C-alpha positions in Angstrom: 29.3 125.7 -181.4 28.7 128.7 -179.2 31.1 131.5 -179.7 33.3 132.3 -176.7 34.8 135.5 -175.5 38.6 135.7 -175.2 40.6 136.5 -172.1 41.1 140.2 -171.5 38.2 141.2 -173.8 35.9 143.9 -172.5 32.2 142.8 -172.7 29.0 144.3 -171.4 27.0 143.0 -168.5 23.4 144.1 -168.5 20.7 143.6 -165.9 17.4 143.4 -167.9 14.1 144.3 -166.2 10.8 144.6 -168.0 12.7 143.9 -171.3 14.8 147.0 -170.9 18.3 147.8 -169.5 18.1 148.5 -165.8 21.8 148.5 -165.0 24.7 148.2 -167.6 28.4 148.1 -167.1 31.6 146.8 -168.7 33.6 143.9 -167.4 36.8 142.2 -168.6 36.8 138.4 -169.4 39.0 136.3 -167.1 37.9 133.0 -168.7 35.2 131.5 -170.8 34.7 127.8 -171.5 31.9 125.2 -171.3 32.1 125.2 -167.4 31.7 128.9 -166.7 32.0 132.5 -167.8 34.4 134.5 -165.5 34.5 138.2 -165.7 36.2 140.9 -163.7 34.5 144.1 -162.4 37.1 146.7 -161.5 36.9 149.4 -158.9 35.9 152.6 -160.5 34.0 151.0 -163.4 31.3 153.3 -164.7 27.7 152.2 -164.1 24.9 153.2 -166.5 21.3 153.1 -165.3 18.2 152.8 -167.4 15.5 155.5 -167.2 11.8 155.4 -167.2 9.3 153.4 -165.2 10.3 149.9 -164.0 8.1 147.5 -162.0 10.7 147.6 -159.3 11.2 151.4 -159.5 14.6 153.0 -160.2 17.7 151.0 -159.5 18.6 151.4 -155.8 22.1 152.7 -156.6 21.0 155.4 -159.0 21.0 158.1 -156.3 24.6 157.7 -155.0 26.8 155.5 -157.2 27.8 156.0 -160.8 31.0 153.9 -160.5 31.7 150.6 -158.8 32.7 151.7 -155.3 34.2 148.6 -153.7 37.3 146.6 -154.7 37.3 144.7 -157.9 35.3 141.4 -158.0 35.6 138.3 -160.1 32.1 137.1 -161.2 31.7 133.4 -162.0 28.6 132.2 -163.6 27.7 128.8 -165.0 25.3 128.2 -167.9 21.7 127.6 -166.8 22.3 128.4 -163.2 20.3 130.9 -161.2 23.3 132.2 -159.4 26.8 133.6 -159.8 29.7 133.5 -157.3 31.7 136.7 -156.8 35.2 136.6 -155.4 36.4 139.5 -153.3 40.1 139.9 -152.2 41.8 142.3 -149.7 45.5 142.7 -149.6 46.1 139.6 -151.7 43.9 137.4 -149.5 40.4 136.1 -150.4 38.0 138.0 -148.2 34.8 136.2 -149.3 32.9 134.3 -151.9 29.6 136.2 -152.4 26.8 134.1 -154.0 24.6 136.4 -156.0 21.2 134.8 -156.9 20.2 136.0 -160.4 18.6 135.1 -163.6 20.6 132.6 -165.7 22.9 134.5 -167.9 22.2 134.7 -171.7 24.9 135.7 -174.2 24.5 138.7 -176.5 26.8 139.9 -179.2 28.2 142.5 -176.8 28.4 140.4 -173.6 25.6 138.8 -171.5 22.3 139.6 -169.8 21.0 138.7 -166.3 19.0 140.2 -163.4 19.9 140.3 -159.8 17.2 138.5 -157.7 18.0 140.2 -154.3 19.0 137.1 -152.3 22.7 136.6 -151.5 24.9 134.2 -149.5 28.2 135.3 -148.1 30.9 132.6 -147.6 33.9 134.0 -145.7 37.3 133.2 -147.2 38.7 132.0 -143.9 36.3 129.1 -143.6 33.9 130.7 -141.1 30.2 129.7 -141.4 28.3 131.2 -144.3 25.5 133.7 -143.8 22.5 134.8 -145.7 22.1 138.4 -146.9 19.0 140.4 -148.1 16.5 137.6 -147.2 14.0 140.3 -146.1 14.4 142.2 -149.4 13.9 139.0 -151.4 10.8 137.9 -149.4 9.3 141.4 -149.6 9.8 141.4 -153.4 8.0 138.0 -153.5 5.1 139.4 -151.4 4.8 142.4 -153.6 4.6 140.3 -156.7 7.9 141.5 -158.1 8.9 138.0 -159.2 7.0 135.6 -161.4 6.4 132.2 -159.8 9.1 130.7 -162.0 11.6 133.4 -160.9 10.8 132.8 -157.2 11.1 129.0 -157.6 14.4 129.4 -159.5 15.9 131.4 -156.7 14.8 129.0 -153.9 15.9 125.9 -155.8 19.3 127.5 -156.6 19.7 128.4 -152.9 19.1 124.8 -152.0 21.7 123.6 -154.6 24.3 126.0 -153.4 23.8 125.0 -149.7 24.1 121.3 -150.9 27.4 122.1 -152.6 28.7 123.7 -149.5 27.6 120.8 -147.3 29.3 118.3 -149.6 32.4 120.4 -150.1 31.8 120.6 -153.8 32.7 124.3 -154.1 33.6 124.5 -157.8 34.5 128.2 -157.5 37.4 127.4 -155.2 39.6 126.7 -158.2 39.7 130.5 -158.7 40.9 131.3 -155.1 44.4 132.2 -156.3 43.3 134.2 -159.3 44.3 137.9 -159.5 43.6 140.5 -162.1 46.5 140.8 -164.4 48.7 143.9 -164.3 47.5 146.3 -167.1 43.8 145.6 -166.8 42.7 149.2 -166.7 39.2 150.3 -165.9 37.0 150.1 -169.1 35.1 153.2 -170.3 31.4 153.8 -169.9 28.9 151.8 -171.8 25.9 153.7 -173.3 22.5 152.1 -173.1 21.6 150.3 -176.2 18.8 152.8 -177.0 21.3 155.7 -176.5 23.8 154.0 -178.8 21.2 153.7 -181.6 20.5 157.5 -181.6 
């Protein structure tokens, strides 16, 4: 039986590139069961970036952001899937569902690992048509050899699956539409890189 995180627990989300930590930050668990792992990223959460040479270069946020700048987001990810769905609210109303195509998450003793794969799909909360985001970035990364064939295929297949869910009205993430972060969920403290923690 796979161990689960408990509601309210602070865990660590790591983006792993080249076998090393590229971006690391704490999130708070909103739910964890056999269907999905739901975590909350609060505004002001400290971001920690890995140093050294990466095949994609430094993280694009490293020059200007060391905390999460936008409003808090609920991140929903299902086991084995190459995407997560992020919920964003404004003034108590769902602004959008943001589909973040990424490596399937894998659990660690501190949280979970994944890697953003550039491509995104934005689903407005008011029912307006969805729109793709960062298609050019994804395709450029493909042309530059930044993805393995398996990673590229995983993103394209996941994109087809998500569009199929939308067309069939099988939007499993909608059950979270009325979720709100509980009062008292403060911003977690910074997370050191694993290599730093071992020093």
